[in-house]
N, C-alpha and C positions, 0 to 999 in steps of 0.2 A: 793305491792300494786298493782303495774304496773300488772303484770298477771291477779290478782283478777279483777281489773276494765275490762281488755280486753275481760275475759271470761264472765262476768257478761253482759255486754254489746253485745256481741254474742249472750249470749242467749237471751236476751231480743230483740235484732234486726232482726233474724231469725225468728220468728214467723211473725213479722210485717210485712215482706217481702214477705211472701206465703200466705196473708189472700185472694186476687184477683186477681190472674193472668189475664192480662185481653188480649187477641188476639188481632192481627195488624188490623183485621178486626172493629174491638171495638174500635180500638184507633183511626183510622181513620172517623169512625161514629162518633165520641165523641169530637173530638178537636173541630170543630169550637163550640161548643155550651159549651166546658171544660174550665178547668182552660188552661189560656195562656202560651206559653211557652216560657223562655227565652234565647235568643242565649250570651252567653259569649264567651272570647278568653283568657281565663284565661291561659289555659295551648297553648296559642302560637298558637290555630288554632281555627276555630269557631265550637261550640258543643253546642247542647241542655244544659243548667245549670242541668237537673234532668239526663243528661249525663256523666257529668262529674264527675270525680272520685277522686274529691277533695274536702275540707270542704271551701268553696265559697258562698258567699251571694250577690243577686245582688239585684240593685233597679233602677228602670225605670226611664227614663229622667221626664216621664209623674207624678210619684210621689212624683220627687223633686220637680216640680213645686207647685203640691198639697199640700205640705207640707210646701211650702217658705222658701225653702233650696236656702241660696244663698251663704253660706259660707262654708267650712270645719270646724268650730265648731258646726253644725246644723245637721251633721250625726250621731250624739249619739244618735237622737231622731227615727232613723230608724233602726240601725245596735245593735242590745244588744251585742255584742262582744267588741263594739267601745266606748270610752272613749276620745272625743277629747276638749280641751281647750285651750283659749288663754293665751299668757303669752308675755305682753306688745306687738309687733308688729310679735311675732312667732307664730306658733301653735305646740302644740305639742299634740302628737297622741298616744293611749296605747291601746293595744288587749289584751283581757284577761291577765291584769297587766303587760303584756312586751312593755315599750316604753323610751323616752328619757326626762326628765325634764328639759335639758338644752334648756337655754335661750340667746344665746350669738354667738359670729362669729364660734365658735371653734364646734358648737353641730351637729350633726348627728341623722336625727331621726332611732328610733329602728324598725319603722314600716313603711317600703318603700312609698313611693309616685308617682304614675307615672300616664303621661297623655299619652294617646295616644301612651303607649308601652315608653314613654321617661321617664327615673328617674329623679325625680327632688331633689337635692340634699339640697337646703336651706329652713332651719324648717320656714321661711315666705314664701316660693314660694306656697303652696297653695291658693294662695289669689288668688281675680279677676278671676276664673274659673269654676263657679258652676252657667252655662245659658247654653243653647243649646244643652243637653246632650243627648247621647242615653242611658246611665246608667252609675251608678258604680259598681264597683265591691271589696269586700270587701274578702281577701282569707287568711285564717285564718291557722297560724303557720309557720314556716320557709319555705320557697320561695329558697333553695340553689342551686334551678338545674338552673330551667328556667329563674330567675329574680336573687338571689345571690345577689347583694349588696345592705348589709345594710337591708335587710328582715329577721331580726331574729324571727321577733312576725308575720311577714304576711305584705300585702301588700295592698296599698288602691288604687286600679286604676278606673281611668276617662278619660270614653271615650267618646267624642263631637259626634253631628250627622255629618254624613260625605255631602259632596253634591250626587245629585240623577240626575243621567243619561235622559236626555229626559224630566223635569218636572219644570213648571214653579209653586212655592208653596212658601208658608211663614206663618207666625203666627205675631201676637201682644200680648204682655201680659203687661197688665198694673193694680197698686195693688196700693190702698192708706190704712193707718192704722194708730192706735193712734201713739203717739209717732213721728206725723208728719212724719209717714214713707210713702216713695214714690217709688216704684220698678218699674221697667221698662222693657223688652226684647223682640228681636225684632231677626226674622230671615228670610233669603229670599235668594232662591232657584232658579238660572235660567242656562238654557242650553246653551251651546257654541258650538253649531254644535251638531253631532248626541253622537260625541265618549267624548264629555268634560263639565264639569258642574261647574259653579260658585257657594259658599255658602257664606254669609255673615252672621256674628249674633254679637250682642253687647245685653248688658247690663249697667241699671242706676240703682242704691241702695244711695238712701240719706234717713239719718229719724234721731232725736234728740240720747242723750244720755238717759243710763237708769237709768244713778246715776242724785244727787242733783248737781252735779256742770256741767255736760255736759258730764262727759267721758262715754265712752262704745257706741259711736255712729258708725255711718256708712256711711260712702262715697266713695261710689267704681262705676268709669266707668271701661267697659271694653269693647274690639272690637275683633272679630277673623273672619278671611277672610280663604277660602281655596277652592283650586283648584283641582279638581280630572279628569284626564282624560285613557281612553284607546286603544288600536292601534287595537285592534282586532285581535292579533296574541301572545295573552297571555301576555302581559306586562301589565299593569297598574302603575299609580304614585297619589299620593296627596301630595301637598305640603298645609302646613296649618302655618298661621300667626298669630301671639296674641299679644295685649297689654294690659293693665291694670294698674291703678292707686286707689291707696286704700291712701285716703286720712280722716280728721277730727280729732279730738284731740286721737283718739283712745282707747284702754280699761282702766278699772278703776276697782279697789280694795277697800279695805273701812276695820276699823280696827275692830278687834273682842274682847269682843261679843258686835255683832248689837247695837248699840246706842239708835238706837229708833225706836224698831220692824221689822219691814217688810221693812224700807224705805231704798231704796238704798242711803246711804250717802256715796259721791265720796271722794278719797285721800284730795282735798283741800277745801273740805266743812270746816268752822271754828269749827263745833263741834267735825269732825274726827281730827282736827289738835290741838285744845285744850286738848283730850283724849290723843293724843299721845305722846305731850309733856309734857304730869304729870305723864307720865311713866318714872319710873328708866332707865339711869340715868338721869335728869334733868337738867336744866341752874343752872349755869354756861358752863356745859359741851355740846358743839356746837349740836346742833336740826336740824335735818332735815325738811323742811317746805315745802310741796306740794303746788306748785301755780297749776292757771289753765291755764296754757302754753303751757299745753301736746300738741303734736299733730306727724300726717302721712303723710309725702309728701314718698308714698313708689310706685317706679315702675318696674312692670315686661316684659320683651319682650322676646318673645319665634319665634323659627322658626324651622320647622321641616319637613322632605321629606319621604316617608315611598313608595319603589317601590318594588313592585312583579311582577316578570318574571316566567312563567311557562316553565319549562326545559321537559318538558314532564316526566320523573321520579321521580322530586321533584318541588317544586316551592322556589325559592332564594328570599328570602325579604333583602331589605337595609334599614334603617331608619339611616340617619347622621341630626343631630339637634343642635342646639343653644341657650342657655338661659341665660337670663340676669337680675338680682337683683341686684337694686338699693335702698337701706334702706336709710333713714332720719326719725328717731323719735325722741320725747324725750317724757318717761311716767313715772308716781309715782305711776303707782298700787301696787306697794308692799313695799310701805312707804318709800321708798327713791327714789333719781334720778336718773333713766336710759338714756342717752344721747346717740344714735348711728349713725354712717355713717360707709354706707357700701357697695362698688361694688363688685358683685362676676358677674362671667361669667363663664359656663360649655360648654363644649363639648363633646359631646357623638356620639359614630359608632356603631350600632348594626347591625351582618350579621347572618341571619340565612338559611338553606337548610332544608326544611321541605319537607317529603314523602306525596305521594299524596293520596294512596290505596292500599292495600295489608293488609296481615296478620298480617304485621309488618308497626306499624307508628311510623317514628322516626323523630328529629329535632336534631341538630346539630349546634350550630355557636359559634361565636366572639363577644365579646363585650370591648370597649375603652369609658375609661371616662378621662377627663380632667378640670379640674375647678382651676381657680385661684380666691383670695380673698382680698380684700383691706377694712382694717377696721378700725376707731378711736369708740373706746368705751371709756364711763366714766359711773361710777357707782360711788355714791356721797351720806354716809350716815353721812355726816358732821363730824361725831366724825371717821371716816376712810372713806376712799377711794381708788377705783384704776384709772388708765388711764392705757390702753391698746392699742397702735397702731400696726397692724399686718399685713404681706403678707403672705398668706395661699396657700400653692400650694396641690393639690393631684391628681394623676395618678393612673391610674386601668387599669387591663387588666383581661381578663378572657376569658376561652374555656369551653365552655361545650354541654353536648349532653343527651338527653333523649330517650327511646325506650319503647314502649308498646309491646307487641307479645302476637298475640291469639292463643294459646293452642288449644281451640277450639271456636264452634261459640258463647260460654257463657263464658269463662273463659281466663283473660291476666294477663300479667305480665308485671310490668311497673321497668324499671332501670334509673336513671341517674346522672351522675357527673358531676362536675362544679370545676373547679380550679381559683381561683383568686390571685393575686397579687398587693397589694395596696403600693404605695411612699405615703407618707406626709412629707412636709417639712412647717416648719415655719422660720421668721425672725421678732422678735417684739421687741419692746422698752416699758417697763411694768414700771409703778410708781406706788409703793406701798406707801398712803398717809393716816401714822395713827394720830391721835391726842394723845401727849405726857404729854401734863399739861399746863401751861400758861404760860406768860410771865414774873409777877410777881404778885402771888395772893395775899400775905403778903401787897402789898401796893392797894390792891383793881383791880389793872391791869388785867383783864381776857383776853386778846387777846388770843386766843388759838393759839398752837404751833403745826404744820405740818409738819411734815416729810416728805421728799420726795428720799424716798429710789428708786434708777432707776436699774434696771435689764436688760439684753438684751438674752433673751430666745432666741436659735436657736435648731432646730431639724430636721433630715431628718434619716427617719426609715420607715422601710419596713414591711408589713403584707403579709404573705401567706396562705394560706387555701385551702384544698378539701373538700367539702362539697359533698354529696348523696344525694339518694332516693330510697327506695324501696318500690313496692306496687303490691298488688294483686287485681281484681276485676272480680265480678261475676254476669251474668244477670240471677236473679231468674225467672225474666219473663221478657215480651215486654218492662211494664215500672217499674219495679224492679230491682233497682240495690242496690249490696251489695261489699264495698271495705272495704280495708286497706292500711294503709303503716305506713312508718319508713322514718322519713326524718331528715335533720340537716340544721342549717344554722348558721351564723356568721354576725356578725356586727364589721368592721374595728373600731382598737384601733380610740382613740381621743386624741387632743392633746387639752395642756391648758400653758399658761403663767407662767412659771417658770424656774428657771436657774439649779436646780437639774433633775433629772428625770420629764419629763415636758410631758410623755403621756402613754395614758394606753394602757394594753394588749386588742386583741379582746376579744369580749365574745361570747358563743358556746350556742347552742340549738340544743338539741336532740326531735323530739317530734313522739309521737305515734298515729295513729288514725285508729278508724276503724265505718265505718259508712255505711248509708242505705236510699236511696232514693226512693220514692215508690206515682205512681197514680193509684186511685183503684174508681171502682164504676163508668164506664163510663167517665174517666177522673175528676168526680168530686170532689176528695177528694187526698189531695198531704200531705203527709208523710215524713218527712225526720229528719232521728239523728244521729248526731257525739257524739263519745264519745274520750276524747283526755285528752294524760299523755304526760307532758311534763319535759324536765328536762334541766336546764337553769344553765350552769355555767360560773368563770370567770365576773360573770354581772355587767355593770359598772353602776356605778352610779354618776350623776352629781350633785352636790349642792356647797353652801361657805365654802370649808376648808383649811388649814391650808399648802400652800408651799414652800420651800425654794425660798428669794428672795435675800438672801445673802450670803455673809461667812466671819467669824472671828477667831480670832486666838481660843476664846471658843467656837468655833461651827457654826452650821447654824442658821440662821435667819429666822422666820415663819411668812408670812403674809396671812391675808384672800381672796383668788381667786376662782370664780368660777370655779372648777375643776373636772376632771372625772376619776373616779378613779375604779377597781376591787373591788368590797365589798365583793364578795360570792358567794352562788349557792342562788337558789331554785326550789320546784316542783309544779308546777301546774298542775292539772284533772278537770274532770265535763265532763258535759253531754248539749249538745244544741239538743231540739227537737225545728222541726217547722211546723206547719200544717194550710194548707188552705181547709176550704170545701166551696164550691161553689154548694147548691144545687139546684139553678136556675141561668138563667142569668141575675136575678136582686140583686141576693145577695150572699155575699163573707165574711165569719168569715177567720181571719187570726191570729197565735199565734205564736209566737217563745219565748223561755224560756231557759235560760241558767242558770245552775249549775256552780258554780266555786269554785275549795278549792283553795287555794293557798299560800304556806309558803315561808318565808325567812329561807332556813335549815342554812343559815350562813349570817349574816349582820355583816361585822364590818369596822368603818369608822372611821374619826375625825373629830372634831368639833373644832372652832377657836371662844374662848369665848374676845372681845376687852375688857371686863370689868374686867376680872380676876374671877367672880362668875362662876359658874357651868351651862353648856348650860342647858336648861329648854328643856328636850327631855323625852318622854315617854319611853325610853329605858335607861341599866345600863349605868353610865359616872364614868371613873376616869380618874384621873388628870397624865398628864405625865410632863417629864421633859423637854420639848423641848422651846426654845426659840422663845417668839413673837417678833413683831415689836415695841411694846410698853412697858413699866415697868410693868402697868397693865394687859396685855393680858394673857391669859392661854390656854392651849392647850389639849383636853382630848380626851380618845378613849371611842367610843361610841360601844356600843356592843346590836344591836335589831335584834337578830335571835329568829326565833320563830314568829315574828311579817306576817301579810296577806300581802300581795304584795300592794303597791302603788293602787290606781283605780282600785280595782279588787273587787268591789263586789259580795256577795256569790252567788244571786239571781239577774236575770234580768228576768222580764215578759214584752214582747209588744203584746199588744193586739189589734184587730180594729175590725171591721164592717161597713159593706158599702151596701145600699140598693137604687136601682134605682125604682123611680116610672113613669110608661110612663103616659105619656097625650095625647097620640092617636098621633093627626096630629099638635099637640103644643109643641110635645118636650118629653123632662125628664127632673125628678127633682133629684138627687143623695145626698143621705144623708149618711154622713160618721163621724165615731169617731175611737180613737186611744187613748190607754192609753199606759205610760210605768210607770213600778214599780220595784223599786231598793231598795236591803237594803245596809245598810251602807259600807262605805268604807274610807278608809284614803288618804287624798290628798296630804299629803309628806312624807318623812322621819323624821319627828319630831315626830309622832304619838301622835300627843295629840288631846285633845276633841275639840279644837277651830279649828282644821284642819281636823275635821272628818265630811263628809258629812253622817246625817242620814239617816234610808229607809224613803222614799219618793212616792207620786204616781203623775205625772204630765199627764195631757189629753189635747187631739184637739178635736176640731169639725167643721165641714163644712157642707154646702149646696150650692150644685150647679144646676143652671139650665143649660139647651142645648137646644138649637133651634132643628127642623126635621134635619136640613142638618149636623147639629154638626158644622157648620164655627163658629158659636156665643157661648159663655159661660158668666157666671155671677157668680159668687162664693161669697158668707159669710162665714167668718174663723175666730175661737177664739183658739187662742194656750195658754199652761197653765191655763188651766180654771182654775185653784183651786188658781191659783199666787202663787206658792210655791216656797219660795225660798231657790234656791238651788245651793250649792255650785261648783266652776268649778275648782279651783286652789288654793292653800296655798303658804303664805311664811314667816317663822319671820323673824323680823327685826335683820337684823346681829348687831346693833348698843344698841337695848333695850332685853336681853332677854326675850321671853315670848311677846314677844309682838306678835301679827299675823293679818297677812293679807289678806281678802281672795276674791278671785275673782266671779262674779256669774252668774249663766245662766240666757237668759233673762225671764223679767217676763211677766204677761199675754198680750198677744198681741191679736190685732184682727182687722178687717178691710173687704176688699170688694175689689173682681180682676177681669178682665174683660179679657178673650181673643179672638182674632177671628184670624181665620183661614183662608188659601185661595191657 
């Protein structure tokens, strides 16, 4: 299958690249009036996106503003390969079905998230960063050489706008919309002499919740300050400091099937509570009741220094960085109480030496990462619960190198290696709190008895891996590139709270890619294509499953904990096409289409039933003889082999059109519309219809007036015109088999935005 796919892709792509090879003169003459170039740093050097021989999508900062993107969850609208979803105060990122469902202190992303080249380890860390950006890059496929750490499925790179020397400039954006949404961002750039510049930017976002009880609101304040300078002798440096606070009630979820059509009934809505308590098991079995007291009080701080030194034969780059995350939130989005206080601090140091010119382009470097996490986590389903207090440490070291050699003026080969060693430790106090019966039910005393099974998991484990990349690239024409590569990546093993084995093995990815990037017809047409084939082994899945919490003469006792285990392997392959057509300076058509075939070749895991009845899962389940923490509990083996990957729709279409109307001396009016069409996808490993998002179309439109000077703009916009109800996440109640709570993407939103630049 792999060979057939790549051979077919090659046959399709080679004719495309030879359709209209432009000369350098044509390129120079057409550049000003044609499709604009985007410069990316995805390969640790600045290069034209169209010249980068890797699968990468880039979204400019202006596009992010126009699409009202203020948080990571919104990226799904603009990148077909991405599915980004909220999970309480955490963010779950999936790229072509590869990601992490984890939503606790032990979790790490399967798609690396980086800001200005600094890896952010915490699943909550992407909050409060989406303002004053130059661009966002999405690298598709394992990034095991230049990025390395936990980049199995790819990487999301956020690049902030940098201070500009010798320039006084800035902007103010203000937006108001329904749900009493108020959004504002601003930036000021100031020169401090000839060789130093200062830039400060901030963001304010506040709106009401999308749910009936006020959940799924937004309340964010953020600020970033940067100083850049150069010596004139080949040395430059940028110091960046940022802080963000995320408040409000936090994300919400609702019981399925929806009780009232398209109305978003939140978890503490009386109708949702009534439906929940009516589902089996009913009272007097203890019931989890969602309240309206959910909140977020999360703070994020970061500091990074980027130093570049011209050594003549190469450029030395040193990036020391520090980040701190303080989480304090309470959520009922998943039908039960999640109460977490977590403090984490990470320090990283990356050093790179990169060649500047010549037929051999190379980069070598080293990377150090250390993180300390202190977390108090409480998960309460009334008839079952856990309290987990942990001290977690991670230390990672890596050495890497990648080189591209030009065999001819048009043909290049690339090779790269990275060796990573990770050490992870935990010191945990865990309490399993199962409901085991009543004090004296025969006398009407239904006071529940909750056991407290205490365990003290300890872990000190190392994970080591050598990853590599090999590739070739060929310039079919001055603006036509054909490339192919094979690459590997791995994600470090994950810890969890258990007295037996309490960590998973690393997961591994091998990816094969063939692609083509082209500009035709005086730079008016851009057509890119990528075919990919991925083999995913030792795949980690995070779910509520049985882990050992105690030992007895009769054998181990198991209790449900959110665990990460290696459940099997998968095959993923497909094709992505990207097209831009700019017939005139006033018109642009865009289309991005992805076909994705994904299948769990093997997917075996265990499910814990507090009631003893077989779990409600759309896969084969068989009982085991393992002993649960309560008399009624049972543990089952689950076999979901053959199912598609979670969050992996077979087809995704992103289509758009933009037209500018010139008003002479009165400025311009720009009308734009775009739509995203997805086929169905499952949201969780339960593979149930209630946890499945069907196919949908979601469209947006905007109308913008710009003054002749371009200093002022006024925009009216509407997002999700269809007011389509789209599920973002799904979780089955641990206490009530078959009871599903889903989280939702935003409803129809509309408003006006004004912008002033100087």
